[in-house]
N, C-alpha and C positions, 0 to 999 in steps of 0.2 A: 309691442316689443321694443325695447331700448337697444340701440345699436351704436357702435363706435362710428363717429362721423369723421373726426380728424384730431390730430395732435398739433397744437400751435407751438411754434418755436420762435422765440424772439431772436432776431439777428440784426447785425449792423448793416449799413449800406454796402451793396456789392458783396454780399455774403458768399464765401466760397462754397457753402453748402448747396446753394442753388445751382451752381455750375456742376457740382458732383452729381446731383440728382438728374440734371439734364444729360450728363454723360452716361448715366445708367439707363437712359432711354425713357425717362419719365416726362410726360408732357405737363404743361402748366398753363394757367391763365392768371391774369392779374385783376385785382379789384381794389377799390379804395373804400375806407370808412372815414369820411371827412370829419365826423363828430369826434373821432378818436385820433385824428391825425395819423392814420395808418395807411400804408400801402401793403397789400396782402398778395402773395403769390400762392395760388392754390395748385398744389402738385398732385396729379392723379397717381395713385399707387397701384391699386388692383381692381377697384370698382368705383362707380360714381360716388359712393358715399364713404370711401376710404381715401383720405388725402392727408398731406402734410401741409400746414399753413406756415409760410415764412412771414413773420410780422416785422415790418420795417417802418420806422417813424422818422419824421423830420422835426419832431417836437420833443426835446428832452424832458419837458414838464408833463407829457402825456403819460398814461398808465404804462404803456410799453417802454417809453423813454425812461421812466423811473425804474422799471424792472431791469433794463439794460445797464443803467448806472449802478444799481445795487448788486446785480448778480452776473452781469455780462451776458453774452449770448448763451442760450440754452432753452430747454423746454419751458414754455410759459404756462400752458394749460392743456387739459384733456377735454375733448368735446364729445358729448354723447348726443346722438340724434334721438328725438322723441316724436311720437306720432303727431301729425298736423292737428292743430286745434287743442292740444293738451298741455301746452307749456304753462299757461297761466294757472291751470288747476294743479299741476305738479309743483309749481313755485309756492302756491298757497299751502299745499300739503307739507312741503319742506319747512316753511315758516312756522306752521302749526306744530311741527315736531322740534322746534328750537334751532333750526338751521338758519344761517345768515345768507339770504339771497340778496345779491348786490343791488339790483334795480327794482324799485317799486313797480315800474311799468316796463314791460319787456321792450327791448330795443331791436332794431333791424341790424343784422350782421352783414359781413362781407358778401354773403351769397344771397342777400335780399330776403332772408327769412327771419322770423322772430328768434331772439336769443336772450338768455339771462345767464348769470354766473352764480355759483355757490362759492362763498368765501373759503379760502384755504383753512381757516380756523375751524370750519365745519366739516372738513374732509380729511383731516390729518396731514395737512400741508400741501394739498394739490388744489390749484384753482380749477374748478370744474365748470365747463360751459355746457348749457343745455340748448340745443338747436332744434327747432321744428323742422321736420323733413317734409317738404311739399309732397302732397299726394300719398304719404305713408300713413296708413291707418291700420289699427288692430284688425285682425280677421274676425 
């Protein structure tokens, strides 16, 4: 079963959105993805697998830095959780069906699990992240 994991929102430093979410009583943790020059605030919404990611970068040449320069703060991507151990197979299936998967080899995301992305040109304009959910398996 595929589930919604999170929505990633590109923000500038000291985003007011983080403060608003805290005021609403949402808790968060922070993580970094050094390879992408990202600081990520993982905001718990209603369940362990439903969060909002606030993507902050100190490198204007990084992927998120370029997004902020071009688009300003806003929704960066939609993430879908996939069963553990199935990400590589799903990416191969997507490629076989003509979709552009960004990385040849899955990468480790902010939560320490394998991730990959489907290019917006393959999804009608939405950058879609696929994230393996630890311990989540089909029944």
